[in-house]
Wavefront OBJ file of the C-alpha trace (Angstrom):
o trace
v 0.002 0.027 -0.017
v 3.075 2.189 -0.278
v 2.263 5.685 -1.651
v -1.412 5.302 -1.064
v -3.649 7.011 1.504
v -5.093 4.427 3.942
v -7.808 4.948 6.568
v -10.271 2.888 8.625
v -14.012 3.419 8.339
v -17.167 1.323 8.140
v -17.268 0.350 4.429
v -20.522 1.616 2.933
v -21.549 2.698 -0.547
v -21.092 6.372 0.392
v -17.625 5.757 1.774
v -16.551 3.798 -1.272
v -18.044 6.333 -3.743
v -16.102 9.078 -1.957
v -12.697 7.424 -2.637
v -10.318 9.156 -4.971
v -7.622 7.404 -7.063
v -4.899 6.105 -4.828
v -7.013 6.002 -1.656
v -7.667 2.798 0.303
v -10.049 2.221 3.253
v -10.285 -0.778 5.645
v -13.493 -1.876 7.249
v -13.969 -1.404 11.006
v -16.157 -4.472 11.296
v -14.615 -7.266 9.254
v -10.913 -7.542 9.804
v -8.885 -7.245 6.619
v -11.806 -6.171 4.340
v -10.791 -3.129 2.218
v -11.639 -1.103 -0.773
v -9.023 0.441 -3.072
v -9.687 3.175 -5.654
v -7.692 2.685 -8.849
v -7.678 4.992 -11.886
v -10.798 3.603 -13.542
v -12.441 1.407 -10.846
v -12.715 0.661 -7.210
v -12.036 -2.932 -6.064
v -12.907 -4.761 -2.837
v -10.253 -7.024 -1.308
v -9.389 -9.072 1.752
v -5.991 -8.830 3.453
v -5.388 -11.952 5.571
v -2.797 -14.483 6.828
v -3.144 -17.808 4.987
v -0.958 -20.699 6.186
v 1.521 -18.265 7.743
v 1.789 -15.959 4.726
v 0.075 -12.684 4.056
v -2.302 -12.745 1.065
v -4.258 -10.078 -0.764
v -7.422 -11.695 -2.109
v -9.418 -9.703 -4.714
v -13.128 -9.921 -4.022
v -14.479 -7.907 -7.005
v -15.309 -4.614 -8.608
v -17.494 -2.121 -6.752
v -20.931 -1.855 -8.362
v -20.380 -4.678 -10.860
v -21.412 -6.907 -9.346
v -20.451 -6.166 -5.720
v -22.108 -3.753 -3.281
v -20.454 -2.952 0.049
v -22.669 -5.432 1.868
v -22.090 -8.187 -0.689
v -18.332 -7.605 -0.383
v -18.600 -7.871 3.403
v -20.491 -11.192 3.143
v -17.962 -12.567 0.642
v -15.117 -11.551 2.990
v -16.722 -13.395 5.850
v -16.963 -16.516 3.639
v -13.297 -16.281 2.724
v -12.300 -15.861 6.352
v -14.334 -18.949 7.231
v -12.486 -20.931 4.570
v -9.138 -19.732 5.873
v -10.060 -20.596 9.450
v -10.780 -24.147 8.375
v -7.347 -24.463 6.766
v -8.331 -23.598 3.220
v -6.413 -21.438 0.732
v -8.849 -19.343 -1.376
v -6.113 -18.091 -3.676
v -4.916 -21.653 -4.459
v -8.485 -22.741 -4.959
v -8.989 -19.898 -7.447
v -5.826 -20.925 -9.285
v -6.968 -24.563 -9.328
v -10.363 -23.585 -10.707
v -8.704 -21.484 -13.419
v -6.397 -24.396 -14.347
v -9.195 -27.006 -14.244
v -9.649 -28.714 -17.597
v -12.658 -27.979 -19.700
v -14.619 -30.631 -21.663
v -13.086 -29.221 -24.870
v -9.573 -29.689 -23.503
v -10.426 -33.214 -22.414
v -11.661 -33.972 -25.965
v -8.293 -32.780 -27.296
v -6.420 -35.026 -24.849
v -8.561 -38.026 -25.728
v -8.065 -37.647 -29.488
v -4.359 -37.084 -29.104
v -4.066 -40.448 -27.315
v -6.495 -42.071 -29.782
v -4.421 -40.900 -32.813
v -1.312 -42.361 -31.049
v -3.097 -45.715 -30.789
v -3.571 -45.545 -27.030
v -7.368 -45.671 -27.055
v -8.544 -49.279 -27.711
v -11.836 -50.666 -28.857
v -13.716 -53.551 -27.177
v -11.802 -55.821 -29.551
v -8.549 -54.600 -27.954
v -7.280 -52.798 -31.028
v -6.734 -49.085 -31.710
v -9.624 -47.208 -33.257
v -9.494 -47.069 -37.098
v -8.815 -43.752 -38.795
v -12.306 -43.663 -40.312
v -13.899 -44.206 -36.866
v -11.658 -41.475 -35.339
v -12.599 -39.078 -38.129
v -16.294 -39.671 -37.326
v -15.685 -39.222 -33.583
v -13.671 -36.029 -34.097
v -16.524 -34.662 -36.227
v -19.063 -35.369 -33.501
v -16.864 -33.727 -30.859
v -16.195 -30.622 -32.973
v -19.735 -30.230 -34.125
v -21.716 -31.231 -31.021
v -19.728 -31.706 -27.859
v -17.482 -28.625 -28.011
v -20.163 -26.139 -29.118
v -22.505 -27.197 -26.328
v -20.158 -28.299 -23.508
v -16.653 -27.302 -24.565
v -16.192 -24.459 -21.994
v -17.698 -26.305 -19.049
v -15.178 -27.645 -16.478
v -14.953 -31.466 -16.446
v -15.131 -31.533 -12.651
v -18.438 -29.527 -12.686
v -20.278 -31.589 -15.289
v -23.450 -33.275 -13.965
v -25.988 -35.767 -15.274
v -28.396 -32.850 -15.685
v -25.866 -31.209 -18.009
v -25.526 -34.445 -20.012
v -29.301 -34.812 -20.365
v -29.656 -31.209 -21.442
v -26.814 -31.767 -23.971
v -28.614 -34.786 -25.402
v -31.983 -32.939 -25.657
v -30.291 -29.969 -27.292
v -28.879 -32.181 -30.054
v -32.297 -33.831 -30.521
v -33.809 -30.362 -30.870
v -31.334 -29.456 -33.577
v -29.333 -26.771 -31.748
v -26.131 -27.941 -33.466
v -27.588 -28.319 -36.956
v -25.358 -26.777 -39.604
v -23.755 -27.178 -43.028
v -20.009 -27.231 -42.504
v -17.446 -26.677 -45.283
v -14.898 -29.537 -44.872
v -12.629 -29.036 -47.838
v -12.568 -27.552 -51.262
v -16.014 -28.293 -52.793
v -16.804 -30.409 -49.765
v -19.358 -30.045 -47.004
v -20.753 -31.881 -44.032
v -24.481 -31.713 -43.161
v -24.652 -31.696 -39.349
v -28.089 -32.759 -38.255
v -29.897 -33.472 -34.964
v -32.417 -36.132 -33.959
v -32.277 -39.070 -31.538
v -29.825 -41.128 -33.629
v -27.224 -38.383 -33.627
v -27.866 -37.608 -29.927
v -27.580 -41.246 -28.853
v -24.296 -41.834 -30.653
v -22.791 -38.503 -29.453
v -23.702 -39.088 -25.836
v -22.050 -42.518 -26.192
v -18.878 -40.774 -27.395
v -19.044 -38.214 -24.599
v -19.352 -41.103 -22.090
v -16.166 -42.711 -23.529
v -14.302 -39.333 -23.368
v -15.444 -38.811 -19.746
v -14.405 -42.350 -18.796
v -11.011 -41.506 -20.204
v -11.068 -38.480 -17.857
v -11.943 -40.752 -14.915
v -8.931 -43.030 -15.770
v -6.703 -39.984 -15.805
v -7.891 -38.672 -12.424
v -9.830 -35.643 -13.623
v -12.947 -36.698 -11.735
v -14.132 -39.655 -9.643
v -17.258 -40.599 -11.658
v -18.705 -40.509 -15.100
v -21.862 -38.345 -15.265
v -22.812 -39.825 -18.679
v -23.315 -43.241 -17.008
v -26.984 -43.857 -16.272
v -28.265 -41.172 -18.562
v -31.256 -42.742 -20.364
v -30.716 -42.716 -24.151
v -33.142 -43.837 -26.788
v -31.900 -47.055 -28.351
v -30.011 -46.327 -31.579
v -31.967 -47.012 -34.698
v -32.281 -50.746 -35.302
v -31.388 -51.334 -38.969
v -34.162 -53.801 -39.926
v -34.587 -52.480 -43.518
v -33.492 -54.906 -46.218
v -34.047 -55.148 -49.927
v -36.698 -57.457 -51.329
v -36.146 -59.323 -54.626
v -38.173 -56.664 -56.445
v -36.017 -53.956 -54.860
v -32.862 -55.696 -55.815
v -34.084 -55.656 -59.418
v -34.896 -51.979 -59.073
v -31.399 -51.390 -57.767
v -29.838 -53.306 -60.638
v -31.901 -51.255 -63.112
v -30.897 -47.996 -61.450
v -27.216 -49.000 -61.484
v -27.419 -49.747 -65.211
v -29.161 -46.456 -65.988
v -26.509 -44.606 -63.927
v -23.746 -46.378 -65.874
v -25.392 -45.379 -69.216
v -25.688 -41.781 -68.081
v -21.966 -41.681 -67.225
v -22.003 -41.816 -63.382
v -18.633 -42.495 -61.705
v -17.715 -46.070 -62.419
v -15.842 -46.410 -59.113
v -18.908 -45.429 -57.125
v -21.063 -47.936 -59.066
v -18.426 -50.656 -58.466
v -18.436 -49.951 -54.697
v -22.261 -50.390 -54.573
v -22.126 -53.608 -56.559
v -19.387 -55.078 -54.352
v -21.236 -53.980 -51.214
v -24.367 -55.782 -52.464
v -22.490 -58.951 -53.434
v -20.221 -59.268 -50.389
v -22.019 -57.766 -47.389
v -18.844 -55.827 -46.539
v -18.874 -52.443 -44.825
v -18.446 -49.295 -46.999
v -14.907 -48.472 -45.924
v -13.835 -52.104 -46.304
v -14.613 -51.835 -49.988
v -13.630 -48.274 -50.617
v -10.145 -48.923 -49.112
v -9.700 -52.347 -50.718
v -6.231 -53.268 -51.982
v -5.238 -55.928 -54.515
v -2.961 -57.467 -51.923
v -5.980 -58.140 -49.674
v -7.566 -60.460 -52.263
v -6.514 -64.099 -52.128
v -7.838 -65.299 -55.551
v -6.611 -68.942 -55.205
v -8.460 -69.343 -51.855
v -11.464 -67.212 -52.823
v -11.261 -64.842 -49.868
v -10.473 -61.329 -48.581
v -7.728 -60.941 -46.034
v -8.533 -57.576 -44.411
v -5.769 -56.298 -42.122
v -7.953 -53.945 -40.139
v -11.683 -53.799 -39.691
v -14.181 -52.902 -36.951
v -13.390 -56.176 -35.244
v -9.686 -56.385 -36.107
v -8.151 -58.629 -38.762
v -10.742 -60.523 -40.796
v -10.936 -63.214 -43.437
v -14.051 -63.154 -45.653
v -15.152 -65.732 -48.166
v -15.747 -64.396 -51.709
v -18.246 -65.827 -54.158
v -17.244 -66.679 -57.679
v -19.326 -63.831 -59.164
v -17.358 -61.376 -56.947
v -14.015 -62.756 -58.004
v -15.137 -62.452 -61.609
v -16.172 -58.800 -61.101
v -12.845 -57.965 -59.421
v -10.894 -59.491 -62.348
v -12.586 -57.061 -64.725
v -11.466 -53.996 -62.849
v -8.538 -51.938 -64.146
v -5.240 -51.725 -62.220
v -3.800 -48.327 -61.641
v -0.121 -47.355 -61.778
v 1.822 -46.628 -58.599
v -0.843 -47.853 -56.186
v -2.114 -51.123 -54.776
v -5.508 -49.542 -54.127
v -8.309 -51.055 -56.228
v -10.344 -47.833 -56.122
v -7.840 -44.896 -55.747
v -9.210 -41.434 -55.294
v -8.485 -38.399 -57.460
v -7.491 -36.271 -54.421
v -6.712 -38.965 -51.861
v -5.518 -42.556 -51.439
v -9.022 -43.980 -51.875
v -12.193 -43.126 -53.701
v -14.783 -41.646 -51.282
v -17.653 -40.453 -53.442
v -19.900 -43.482 -53.080
v -22.617 -41.680 -51.024
v -23.304 -39.221 -53.836
v -23.670 -42.056 -56.321
v -25.936 -43.909 -53.901
v -28.193 -40.904 -53.671
v -28.567 -40.903 -57.443
v -29.165 -44.652 -57.596
v -31.624 -44.627 -54.677
v -33.700 -41.897 -56.307
v -33.779 -43.673 -59.646
v -34.759 -46.999 -57.933
v -37.427 -45.176 -55.814
v -35.910 -46.625 -52.700
v -36.453 -43.288 -50.960
v -38.593 -44.168 -47.970
v -37.606 -42.416 -44.786
v -37.645 -42.997 -40.998
v -39.403 -40.838 -38.414
v -36.478 -38.411 -38.296
v -36.598 -37.943 -42.098
v -33.511 -40.019 -42.890
v -33.386 -42.492 -45.741
v -34.027 -46.054 -44.680
v -32.040 -47.517 -47.591
v -28.402 -46.655 -47.163
v -25.111 -48.281 -48.185
v -25.225 -50.230 -44.943
v -28.665 -51.570 -45.876
v -26.807 -53.654 -48.546
v -24.909 -55.447 -45.770
v -28.112 -56.140 -43.824
v -29.779 -57.339 -47.048
v -26.895 -59.770 -47.787
v -27.357 -61.252 -44.287
v -31.155 -61.453 -44.733
v -30.743 -63.171 -48.176
v -28.279 -65.653 -46.647
v -30.797 -66.415 -43.890
v -33.630 -66.916 -46.438
v -31.391 -69.297 -48.369
v -31.113 -71.425 -45.247
v -27.660 -70.680 -43.916
v -26.910 -70.797 -40.185
v -26.221 -67.761 -37.993
v -22.610 -68.888 -37.549
v -22.079 -69.130 -41.319
v -23.597 -65.670 -41.882
v -21.483 -64.221 -39.108
v -18.335 -65.612 -40.797
v -19.368 -64.211 -44.201
v -19.936 -60.779 -42.730
v -16.925 -60.657 -40.427
v -18.911 -60.357 -37.234
v -16.981 -61.056 -34.068
v -18.197 -64.672 -33.949
v -16.763 -65.337 -37.338
v -13.641 -63.285 -36.727
v -12.719 -65.182 -33.517
v -12.858 -68.439 -35.424
v -10.764 -67.080 -38.318
v -7.896 -66.188 -35.945
v -6.906 -69.825 -35.798
v -7.130 -70.730 -39.554
v -5.108 -69.753 -42.540
v -7.683 -70.773 -45.097
v -11.439 -70.839 -45.252
v -13.575 -73.963 -45.117
v -14.869 -74.723 -48.606
v -18.442 -74.694 -47.241
v -18.067 -70.952 -46.412
v -16.850 -70.192 -49.977
v -19.754 -72.247 -51.320
v -22.179 -70.248 -49.061
v -20.758 -66.945 -50.286
v -20.910 -68.092 -53.850
v -24.623 -69.115 -53.521
v -25.674 -65.879 -51.836
v -23.692 -63.543 -54.071
v -24.900 -65.307 -57.211
v -28.516 -65.075 -56.131
v -28.166 -61.335 -55.613
v -26.195 -60.932 -58.837
v -28.967 -62.655 -60.776
v -31.561 -60.235 -59.367
v -29.338 -57.202 -60.134
v -28.778 -58.485 -63.657
v -32.484 -58.897 -64.198
v -32.928 -55.243 -63.432
v -30.006 -54.277 -65.655
v -31.595 -56.265 -68.529
v -34.849 -54.260 -68.022
v -32.839 -51.055 -68.146
v -31.118 -52.119 -71.382
v -34.403 -53.027 -72.979
v -35.979 -49.698 -72.060
v -32.860 -47.819 -73.289
v -32.936 -49.598 -76.631
v -36.640 -48.716 -77.000
v -35.883 -45.116 -76.289
v -32.991 -45.158 -78.775
v -35.230 -46.836 -81.378
v -38.009 -44.289 -80.883
v -35.559 -41.433 -81.259
l 1 2 3 4 5 6 7 8 9 10 11 12 13 14 15 16 17 18 19 20 21 22 23 24 25 26 27 28 29 30 31 32 33 34 35 36 37 38 39 40 41 42 43 44 45 46 47 48 49 50 51 52 53 54 55 56 57 58 59 60 61 62 63 64 65 66 67 68 69 70 71 72 73 74 75 76 77 78 79 80 81 82 83 84 85 86 87 88 89 90 91 92 93 94 95 96 97 98 99 100 101 102 103 104 105 106 107 108 109 110 111 112 113 114 115 116 117 118 119 120 121 122 123 124 125 126 127 128 129 130 131 132 133 134 135 136 137 138 139 140 141 142 143 144 145 146 147 148 149 150 151 152 153 154 155 156 157 158 159 160 161 162 163 164 165 166 167 168 169 170 171 172 173 174 175 176 177 178 179 180 181 182 183 184 185 186 187 188 189 190 191 192 193 194 195 196 197 198 199 200 201 202 203 204 205 206 207 208 209 210 211 212 213 214 215 216 217 218 219 220 221 222 223 224 225 226 227 228 229 230 231 232 233 234 235 236 237 238 239 240 241 242 243 244 245 246 247 248 249 250 251 252 253 254 255 256 257 258 259 260 261 262 263 264 265 266 267 268 269 270 271 272 273 274 275 276 277 278 279 280 281 282 283 284 285 286 287 288 289 290 291 292 293 294 295 296 297 298 299 300 301 302 303 304 305 306 307 308 309 310 311 312 313 314 315 316 317 318 319 320 321 322 323 324 325 326 327 328 329 330 331 332 333 334 335 336 337 338 339 340 341 342 343 344 345 346 347 348 349 350 351 352 353 354 355 356 357 358 359 360 361 362 363 364 365 366 367 368 369 370 371 372 373 374 375 376 377 378 379 380 381 382 383 384 385 386 387 388 389 390 391 392 393 394 395 396 397 398 399 400 401 402 403 404 405 406 407 408 409 410 411 412 413 414 415 416 417 418 419 420 421 422 423 424 425 426 427 428 429 430 431 432 433 434 435 436
């Protein structure tokens, strides 16, 4: 307080308003409570001994929001904390340094990208999964919860967060790259999956000692959409017809190839889009995928699939079967699927307005067709690379011939339906050409 005028009075609004720059007053009732007039503002403070050392604790600015009486009450609270062995200044520093949810997200993804976050299968998350998770964090978690302290987050906050996503508070169209965009939507599906990710991130925080519990645990979520939509034989023919018309109209051949391979193998989208020639074991009629959702996986391939693969061109300087123009792999299949779905009139939607028929529907349809052809659940699991099938395949270096025969039967049945639709398209096209 050197160079300042100091006096003792009962601190009131009148006494504080009368202070001139450089003047300080101490309260006659609460020991250590003071007010100091600076050039542009007057500040309340508390001078006290904390753990043997003198501390000056700022209470707040006069008039915004503190009145003299509010400052007195706050000073009494601080003195009570000090009397119980607390250190208000350290608590304030700890609060300032406490991690936010946004910072925890950054920590989580840094470890995930380094391969230190494992899936239930005990393997690091795949790049495609991480990209999806990062998108959900950046577009939902950070905007709604990013500034909140991890230690202060409650179940009420998580429920409100979920309801805000359902209500569409984070809806947006985000530019992702040159000529690219991401449509960020709301609804229960998005909310359920994002709360699941938030729970995983908070559990990571628990493991790292940032809090003792996970407030996302026990929050009631609507069950994620059950994918029970599959293609009927008539819809397979409509799909084949639409694929042929898209081909005639000059649609991207790589996108059409991805859709055909998805329909004929039951694989996941990224398993086909990132397919390499070295993954295909032609002599043993199988795929040997080094990394999938369930780890390494061996999948039987039907003869019609092997025939289709052998017709595809090979590109220079890459092992990728479907290389991208601006990246290692082609990623434009969703746009082609939109075109094909509209042409095939497979545009029914769910209660949230989303298309029921997606690229993943082709996987579900493959499984349904296999079931209708009489194959067992274990056989279907092995063909699709489900965990049941993958566990078995760890211990074998070649597939049982019965699995290859099963894949051949299912894929040929689907191929025949697609071809029937393609034949219809050719007939209609020839009629149009003839009429012209």
